N, C-alpha and C positions, 0 to 999 in steps of 0.2 A: 685739503678739499673743503672740510667743514669751516676752517678759518677763512678761506677766500669767499665761501658762500655767505658767512656772517658779515664779512667786510662789505660785500656787494650789497647785502640787505640794508646795512646801516647807511651806506652811501645813498641808496635810493630813499631811505627814510629822511635823511637830511636834505636831499634834493626837494622833497615834498614840503618839509618844514625847515627852511633855511634859517629862520630866526631863532631856533632852539640851540642852546649851547651844548657842545659835546661834553663839556665838563659836568653838566647837570644830568643830561639824558643817559649817557652810557652807565655811570654808577647806579642810577635809578633802575634802569633795565636789568643790570646785573643782579642787583639785590632782589628785584621782583622775581626774576627767573630762578635765583637760588632758593628763595623761600618756597616757591611752588614745587620745585623738584625735591627739596628737603621733605616737604609734607607728603609728597607722592612716595618717595623712597622709604620714609619712616613708617608708612601705613602699610600693614600687611594686606595683600590682595584678598578681598572678601570672597567667601565661597560663592560660586554661582549656584542658583537654585537648580540648574540642570546643566549637564555637560554640553547640551546643545544651545544653551543661552549664554550670552556674553556676560563677562564679569563687569561689575560696576565699581569704579574706583572713586575715592574722594577727589573732588574738584573736577576731574576729567570725565566722570561718568563712564559711559561705554564708548567714548570717543575712539579708542584704539581699535575696537572691533568694527566700528563704523568706517574708519579710515581704511582698514584692511579689506573691507568689502565694498569699497566705493564704486568699483566698476560693475558690481553685480548687486546693486542696492535693492532693486525690485525683488530679485530672488532671495536676497538675504533677509529683507524684512518679511517676505512671505514665509521663510523658514522660521523666523521668530514666532509668527502667528501659528504655524502648524505645529511647532514644538511646545507650545503652551497648552496645558490641559484645558483651559477655558477658551482657547483660540483668541485670547487677548493678551497683549504684551505691553508693558509700560517701559518705554525706552528712556534711559537717563542721559540727558544732554550735559555738556560741561557746565559748571557753575550752578548746578542744581535744577536746571530745566527738565521738564518731563514732556513726553509725547506718547499718546495712546495709539497703538495699532490693533485693530480688531477684525476678526473674520466671523464673529458670532452674529447670526442673523437677528437674534433678539436685540443685540446692541445696535445693529444697523437700523432696525425699525425704530428704536428709541431715538437715534440721532436724526434720521431722515424724515420721520413722521410724527411719532408720539410727542417728542420734545423738540420739534422742528425749529421753533423760535429761539431755542437756547443754543443752537449750533449754526453759526453763520460762517460765511467766507472769512470774515475777520480782517483786520487792518493789515496784518502781515501778508496774507494772500493778495489782497487788493493792491497793496503797495508794489509787490513784485510784478504784477501783471498790468498795472495801470498804464504804463507806457504803451503797451501794445493793444490792450483791450479797452482802455479808457473806462468809461462808466457803462460798458455794454452789459447785457443780461447775465453773462457768466462771471461778472466781476463786481456785483453789487448785492446788497442785502435790503431788507426792510421795504418801505413803501415804494422806493425806486424800482426794486426788483418786481414787486407786485404789479406795478403799472406796466413795465416792459413785458412781463409774462402775459398779461391780459391782452396787450396789443398783439404780440406775436401768436398767442393761442388762437385768436380770431382769424388771423391770416392762414395759419397752418391747417385749420379745420375746413377750409373751403375746398370744394370739389374742383374748382377751376385751377387752383394751385397744384393739385395732384395731377391733373391733366397736363398742365404745363411742365411739370417735372417729367412725366412720361415722355412727352415730346422731346424735351432736351436730352434725356438719357438715350432715347432711340436714335436721335440724330448723331450723337457722339459715338454711339456703337457702330452704326452703319457707315458713317463717313470717315471715321478715324480709327477706332480700336480694332475692328475686324480687318480692315485693309492693312493695318500695320502688322497684325499677327500673321496674316497671309504672306506679307512681304518677308517677314522674319523667317517664316517656314520655308519659303522659296529659296532664300539665300543661305539658310542654314546658320544664321547669326545667333549668337548668345545675346539675349537682351535682359535688362534688369526689370523684372516684372513689378517690383515695388515702385520703381521710378515711373513705369508706364501707368500703373494704377493711380499713383498720385497725380500725374498729369491729367488722366481721365477725369478723376474726381474734382480736380482744380478747375478744369473747363466747365464741368457741370455746375459746380456751386457758383462760379462767377456768373454764368448765364442766369441761374436761378436767383441769385442775390442782386446782381446789378443789371441783368439784361445785357451783358457785355461778353463777347466771345474773346477769351484770352488767346485762343489757338496755341495753347501750350503743348497739346498733344498733336503730333503730326502723323498723317497716314503712312509715312515712310520714314526710313532711317536716313541720317541721324536725326535725333530730336533737337528742336530749336531751343535757344535760351530765351528767357522771358524776364525782363527786369523786375516787374511787379512780383512774379512768383518767387524769384530768388530772394528779393527783399523781404517778402512775407515769411519765407522759410528761415531766413537769418533772424528776423525779429522774434519768431516763436522759439527757435532753438536757444538763442542767447537769454531771452526772458526766463525760459524754463531752467536754464543753468543756474540762475539765481537761487533756486530752491536747494541746490546741491551744496551751497556754501554753508559750512558748519557755523561760521561766524558771519552773519549777514552784513556786518560793518564793512567787510571787504568789498562787496559789490557797490555799496553806497559810497565808499571813498572813491572807487574808480569812476562811478557816475558823477560825483561832485567835481572831480578833476578832468572828466571827459577823456579817459585814457583806456587803452586795451579793448576788451570786449564791449565795455559800455560805450565807447566811442563808435564802434561798429553798429551797435544796437541803435544808437541815436540816428545814424545815417539811414539805416534800414527802415526805421519807423517813420522817419521824415518822408521817405520815398513812398511808403505804403499809404500814408495819410494824405499826402499831396495828390496821389493818383485818385484816392477815394473822393477827395474834395472836388476834383475835376469832374468825376463821373456824376456826383450829386448835383453839381451846378448845371451840367448838361441835361440831366434828367429833369430838373426843375424847369429848364427852358423848354424842353420837349412837351412837358405836361401843360405848361401855360399856353402852348400853341394848339393843344388839342381842342377840338370843337365840342366834345362831350365827354363826360366821365366814363361812358361805356367803352370808349376807345382807348382807355388806359391800358398800358402793357401789364403782363402778368408777373413780372419779376417782383421780388420782395421790396426793393427800393421804391419802385413805382407805386406799390400798394401802400407802403408807409406814408409816402408823400401825399398820395391822393386822399389818405384818411385824415389829413390835416396835421401830420407830424412833420413840420417843415424845419425844425431846428437842425442845423447842419451837423453839429457835433453829435446830437442824439442819433440821427440816422446813420452816421458813419460808424459810431460805436456799435450799434446793434447789428449792422450788416457785416462788419468785420468779425464780430463774434460768431455769426452764422457761417461765414466763410471758413473760419477756423474749425468749427464743429463738422461742417460738411466735407471739407477737404481731407482731414486726417483720419476720421473715424472709419468711413467706409473703405478707404484704400488700405488702412492698416488691417481691418478685419479680412479683407479679400486676399491680401498678401499671404497671411498665415493660413487662410483657408486652402489656397492652392498648394501650399507646402504640405499640409496635412493630407490632402487628397493624393498627392504624390506618394506619400508614405503609406497610404491605406487604399490601395487600388480597388479593394472589394467595396469600399464606400463609394468611390468615384463611379464604379460600375452601376451601383444602385441609383445614384444621383442622376447619371446620364440616362438610365433606363426610364426614370420618371420624366425627365425632360422629353425624351422621344415619345413617350406615351401621351403627355399632356399637350404638347405643342407639335403639330405636324408640319410647321413651316419654320423657316429661319427666324421669323419674328416671334418673340415671346411676349404676347400681349399681357395686359394687367390681369385679365381673368385667367390666363394660363398660369402665370407665376403664382397667383393667389392660391391656387389649388395644389402647388408643389409642396406637399407636407414633408416629405422625406428631405428635400432640399432645405427647407426651412429648419428642420431639426438639425441638419448637419451644420448649418451656419451657427445655430445656437451652441452646438457642441464645440465648434471651433473657437467661438468667443469665450466659452467656459475656460479653455486653456489659455487663450491669448486675447484678453479683453482690450479693446482699443484704448480705454482709459484704465490703467491697472490699479490705480488707487486714487482716493480723493480725500482731501483734508478739510476739516471744519475747525472753528474756534469757539470754545465754550464762553457764552456770555456771562454765566454765573455758575457757582458751585453746583455739582450734580453727582449722581451715582448711577452708573449704567446697570443694565439688567443683570449682569453677572457679578455685580458688587464692586466693580472697578470705580475707584473715587476719582472724580474729575474736578479740578479746581478752575476757578475763573481764569480765563486767558490761556488755558492749556489747549494744544492742538490735538485733535482726535481724528484719526485716519481710519476709514474703512477700506478694506483691501480686496477688491474683486479678484485680483490675480491669485492671491492666496486662497480665497474661498473656493475657487474652481479646482483646487487641489486638496481639499479637506475630505478625508475618508468619512467623517461623520456626517457630511452632507451628500456625498455622491457614492459611498460604498467602496468596498475594497478594490473594485475595478476602475477607480477613478483615473488611473494613468491611461486607460484605453480610450481611443477615439471611437465612441460608440453612439451614433445618432439615435439608435433605438431606445436609449434611456429617456428620450423625450417623446416617445410614441407609445401607443397601445392599439390593440386591434379594435376595429370598429364594432360598436355594439350591435349593429344590424346583421352580424354574422358574415359579412363580406370579408374579402382579403384586404380591404383598404386599411390604411393607417389613420389614426386620429392623433393630432398633436396634443401633448400634455404640457401645459405651461407650468413653469415654476414661479413661486411668489418672488416679487421683486426684491425682497430683503435677503433671500437665499442666493439670488442671481442678480445683483445690482449693476449689471453691465450698462444698463441704460438709466442709471440712478433709480430713485424710488421716491415715493411721497410727493409733496408739492413741486419739487424740482425735477420730476421725471422727464426724460427727454421728449421734447415736442416732435422731433423728427424721426422717432423710432420706426413708425410704419413706412415713412419715406425712405429711410435707410434700407430696410428689408426689401422694399420694392426695387431700388436700385441694384442691390447686391444680387437678388434673384435673377434680375434681367441680364446682368453681366454673366453670371454663372451659366444661365441657360444658353446664351449666345455662344459663349466661349467653348463650353464642353460639347455642344452640339457639333461644332465644326473642327475643333482643335484638341490636340493633346498638349498639356503644359507639363514639360519634363524638367525636373530640377537639374541644374548644371553645378550644384553645390558639390564639392569634393566628396567622393565616397566615404561614408562613415562620419563626415562632419555634420554637426548640428548647428543650425543658425542660432545666433545669440539674440535674445530678447532684450531690447533697450527701450527706454521711454523718455521723451521730453514731456510735452503736455499730452501727448498720446504715444502709443507704442509704435516701434519700428523694428525691422530686422536689420541688425548691424551689418553694414557693408552692402546692403541690397540683397535681392533674390534673383541670382542669375538662372535663366531658364532657356531651353530650346523649345521651339514650337513645331509640332507636326500637324499636317492636315489629315483629318480622319477620312477613311474611305467612304 
């Protein structure tokens, strides 16, 4: 078995490099492998600083632990952070590389705010995502990032955009999501709530970003296929899988020879960008035919073009970045939210009680959801357990020392870990495993029975990032999520069809997902 596998590997090797002589390469490889394993076997395994932390071997670092936990790498790295007394762990990569994982709020503030200029996306991160994100706002540093941030910030702070988002979300709720759930309830069908919420979010963000209705969510079953949406999903998934390669040279070789997953990625990205170019050119033509600036559409693309940002690649990159952010984050948050409500019916009852009190119609208007304090707290509590972006990595521009004394060398990757931080007893108390929205609330100071929301600082709860890169769409995301929760829980029960006793598996690409989807049954409330 091993012999045939090695032969097949060598055959593939010489297919890629036909000019190399077997007589030269095979002895060289044999000698190199022999030396490596001799060094490994002759070195006694070093003691681990804790039985819960991985051993570090010469040459290989903690590769064996990494490989053994590859399928649960988010939970595994979270365990490393939680099992470290300082909530910071320095991971040893093969050949001497190092990467810092931290859940220490002081370190997070150091990275994201105090020493912001010393921690950039870095060339490794940018190279991995450049094919899909180009030079969009989530994949750049320095002056380019400042410029895009300024442009986007101006647009996101306009009242007209907020109103446009409300209109888009309401239309998608009334015309598609609610009819679909009613249809599923009537037929008794099991539906994948994760897929439905992704489709809902994708339609919303496409309208908000491009002013284009993808019609990816249908008001009835079965759901349609959509070429752009599927290409976008492939592009994001395959790009994010590059991060999982212990040796980055592997995906680079596949990319160079255009084989395997990298070939599929190239096709997917070509489809995404060609579609985006078509939309940009149509939008430019529409704007040139407008009689006055006041008649400009409210979508982000129209706003950017009308503001004089006409470079095609610039607007495509920035709009694709916002599609990625808007599509994945809200749908991921809501998927896990409905799962947690199913597991905690007492919380669901309180959320629905607030919905019925604050909104006396099926429509949940902005002023209604704005005052839904308990619902807001329950969403925050859900994202404490299951943040849409479970971890984020920066690269040190120069040598530094973190607040807890961790030494960071130039070029080292430094990762802060919101998923781990939501599970730290020192941050949330001994009851951290409990889904308890009340930890975000206090009784109103006026003596009434009302709740007041108690915010956590962004460095303890960096679910929406923190510092200069804090999420521009945070309030927009809460607006959408609360409107969905209010409409769905008012009319329906969402009941998990996951096998009794089974727990969904948390996985992550660029954002989190529930492995295999979230099967549910829908019931209409009396």
